[in-house]
C-alpha positions as CSV (number, residue, x, y, z in Angstrom):
1,M,125.4,105.0,100.8
2,A,124.3,104.8,97.2
3,A,121.1,106.7,96.1
4,P,118.1,104.5,95.7
5,P,117.1,103.5,92.2
6,T,115.0,106.0,90.3
7,V,111.3,105.1,90.4
8,T,109.9,105.2,86.9
9,M,106.3,104.1,86.7
10,D,105.8,105.4,83.1
11,T,107.9,103.8,80.5
12,N,106.3,105.7,77.7
13,N,105.8,102.5,75.8
14,I,109.6,102.0,75.4
15,I,109.0,98.4,74.2
16,D,107.2,98.4,70.8
17,H,105.3,95.3,69.7
18,S,107.7,94.6,66.8
19,L,110.4,94.0,69.4
20,V,108.1,91.7,71.4
21,I,107.3,89.7,68.2
22,R,111.0,89.2,67.6
23,A,111.5,88.0,71.2
24,Q,108.6,85.6,70.8
25,A,110.4,84.2,67.8
26,H,113.4,83.5,70.1
27,D,115.6,86.3,68.9
28,P,118.3,86.6,71.6
29,D,119.1,90.2,70.6
30,A,115.4,91.1,71.1
31,N,115.4,89.5,74.5
32,R,118.5,91.4,75.5
33,E,117.1,94.7,74.3
34,I,113.9,94.1,76.3
35,F,115.9,93.3,79.4
36,E,118.2,96.4,79.0
37,K,115.2,98.7,78.4
38,M,113.0,97.4,81.1
39,R,115.6,96.8,83.8
40,P,115.8,100.4,85.2
41,P,112.1,101.0,85.6
42,I,111.6,97.5,87.0
43,M,114.4,98.0,89.6
44,G,112.8,101.4,90.5
45,F,109.4,99.7,90.9
46,I,110.8,97.0,93.1
47,Y,112.5,99.5,95.3
48,R,109.4,101.6,95.7
49,M,107.3,98.6,96.6
50,L,109.7,96.7,98.9
51,G,111.8,99.5,100.3
52,P,115.4,99.7,101.4
53,T,115.1,96.5,103.5
54,Y,115.4,94.5,100.3
55,R,118.1,96.7,98.7
56,E,120.7,93.8,98.8
57,H,118.2,91.4,97.1
58,M,116.9,93.7,94.4
59,E,119.1,92.2,91.6
60,D,117.9,88.7,92.5
61,I,114.3,89.8,92.7
62,A,114.6,91.5,89.3
63,Q,116.1,88.4,87.8
64,E,113.3,86.3,89.1
65,V,110.8,88.7,87.6
66,F,112.5,88.6,84.2
67,L,112.6,84.8,84.3
68,K,108.8,84.8,84.8
69,V,108.3,87.3,82.0
70,F,110.4,85.5,79.4
71,R,108.8,82.1,80.3
72,A,105.4,83.6,79.8
73,L,106.3,85.7,76.7
74,Q,104.4,83.6,74.3
75,R,101.2,84.4,76.2
76,F,101.5,88.1,75.5
77,D,99.0,89.1,72.7
78,V,100.3,92.0,70.8
79,H,96.9,92.5,69.2
80,R,95.0,93.1,72.5
81,G,96.1,96.8,72.8
82,V,97.9,96.3,76.1
83,K,101.2,97.9,76.6
84,F,104.0,95.4,77.1
85,S,105.4,97.5,79.9
86,T,102.1,97.3,81.7
87,W,102.1,93.5,81.3
88,V,105.6,93.3,82.7
89,F,104.8,95.6,85.7
90,T,101.9,93.2,86.6
91,F,104.4,90.4,86.9
92,T,106.6,92.6,89.0
93,R,103.8,93.7,91.3
94,N,102.7,90.2,91.9
95,H,106.2,88.9,92.6
96,C,106.7,91.7,95.1
97,L,103.5,90.9,96.8
98,D,104.6,87.2,97.0
99,T,107.9,88.4,98.5
100,L,106.1,90.5,101.1
101,K,103.9,87.7,102.0
102,K,106.9,85.5,102.9
103,K,108.5,88.2,105.1
104,R,107.8,88.1,108.9
105,L,107.2,91.5,110.5
106,P,109.1,92.2,113.7
107,V,106.4,94.4,115.1
108,F,102.7,94.4,114.2
109,S,100.4,97.4,114.7
110,L,96.7,96.4,114.9
111,S,95.6,99.9,115.4
112,A,92.4,101.9,115.1
113,V,89.8,99.4,114.0
114,D,87.3,101.1,116.3
115,G,89.1,104.2,117.1
116,D,91.1,102.5,119.9
117,R,94.7,103.0,120.8
118,P,97.4,101.2,118.7
119,L,98.6,97.9,120.0
120,A,101.9,96.2,119.2
121,I,102.7,92.5,119.2
122,Q,106.3,91.5,119.4
123,D,107.7,88.3,118.0
124,E,110.8,86.4,119.4
125,G,113.2,88.5,117.4
126,A,112.3,91.6,119.4
127,L,112.2,89.9,122.8
128,P,115.1,89.8,125.4
129,P,116.7,86.3,125.9
130,D,114.7,85.4,129.0
131,Q,111.5,85.7,127.0
132,V,112.6,83.8,123.9
133,A,110.5,80.7,124.6
134,G,107.3,82.5,124.9
135,G,108.3,84.8,122.0
136,Q,108.7,81.8,119.8
137,E,105.2,80.6,120.4
138,I,103.9,84.1,119.8
139,G,105.9,84.4,116.6
140,Q,104.5,81.1,115.3
141,R,101.0,82.3,116.1
142,I,101.5,85.6,114.3
143,D,102.9,83.8,111.3
144,L,99.9,81.5,111.2
145,A,97.5,84.4,111.5
146,L,99.1,86.3,108.7
147,R,99.0,83.3,106.4
148,A,95.4,82.8,107.3
149,I,94.1,86.2,106.1
150,N,93.5,87.2,102.5
151,P,96.8,87.8,100.7
152,E,95.8,91.1,99.3
153,Q,94.8,92.3,102.8
154,R,98.1,91.1,104.2
155,A,100.0,92.9,101.5
156,V,98.2,96.2,102.3
157,F,98.8,95.6,106.0
158,E,102.5,95.1,105.5
159,M,103.0,98.1,103.2
160,R,101.0,100.5,105.4
161,E,102.0,99.2,108.9
162,R,105.5,98.1,108.3
163,K,106.6,100.5,105.7
164,G,104.4,103.5,106.5
165,M,103.5,103.9,102.9
166,E,100.8,106.4,101.9
167,Y,97.4,105.1,100.9
168,T,97.7,106.7,97.5
169,D,101.1,105.0,96.8
170,I,99.7,101.6,97.9
171,A,96.7,102.1,95.6
172,K,98.9,102.8,92.6
173,L,101.1,99.8,93.2
174,M,98.2,97.5,93.7
175,G,96.1,98.9,90.9
176,V,93.1,99.6,93.0
177,A,91.2,102.6,94.4
178,E,92.4,104.3,97.6
179,G,89.1,103.4,99.3
180,T,89.8,99.7,98.5
181,V,93.2,99.9,100.1
182,K,91.6,101.4,103.3
183,S,88.9,98.7,103.3
184,R,91.5,95.9,102.9
185,L,93.6,97.3,105.7
186,H,90.5,97.6,108.0
187,R,89.6,94.0,107.3
188,A,93.1,92.8,107.8
189,R,93.3,94.5,111.3
190,L,89.9,93.0,112.3
191,A,91.0,89.5,111.1
192,L,94.3,89.7,112.9
193,R,92.8,91.0,116.1
194,E,90.3,88.1,116.1
195,L,92.8,85.5,115.3
196,L,95.2,86.8,118.0
197,S,92.5,87.7,120.6
198,D,93.9,85.2,123.1
199,L,97.3,87.0,123.0
200,R,96.0,90.3,124.3
201,G,98.1,89.8,127.4
202,N,101.2,90.0,125.2
203,M,100.0,93.3,123.5
204,E,101.5,96.5,124.8
205,P,99.7,99.8,124.2
206,T,101.7,102.4,122.3
207,T,101.4,106.1,121.9
208,A,98.8,107.0,119.2
């Protein structure tokens, strides 16, 4: 298996503003240079945020990010003192969050909101054939519940519970303090437990 892309968060300002100005003037060579320079760090960022589950889709995701970047290129103000790479990473982060929000999780852990044992809810993809009918209903309820909670809380929940990412890594990717990540995760668990309270009979206790 090929090694995962190198994760490079610091681009050392590899894109200078003169190159951006040329791209804003519709210089195709400038566009190509931006793409070639930013592609490796963007691919690494996407892999770090989405994980190996999305390995086969990383090229498509990166292409979607660059389409958004170039469509919005005229809005980048070279005089504001913001690094172009930081601006691009903001597009990448937001696109990754949108991707995560569209992904259904096979198992949801709603653990430790009050120091209690973790609980798991299974959707139809994880159930045996004789339970598919009930599982479909549960899966639909879970989807609705996830869509109902705050998107930022959902993103934190998915990164922490599904991918097992560290709080510090989530904080860096989302551009917030670690305490904010923990607070969003806590609120997400509370919201999901409340929204799915009538499914407690379908929750199975797991080992802490």
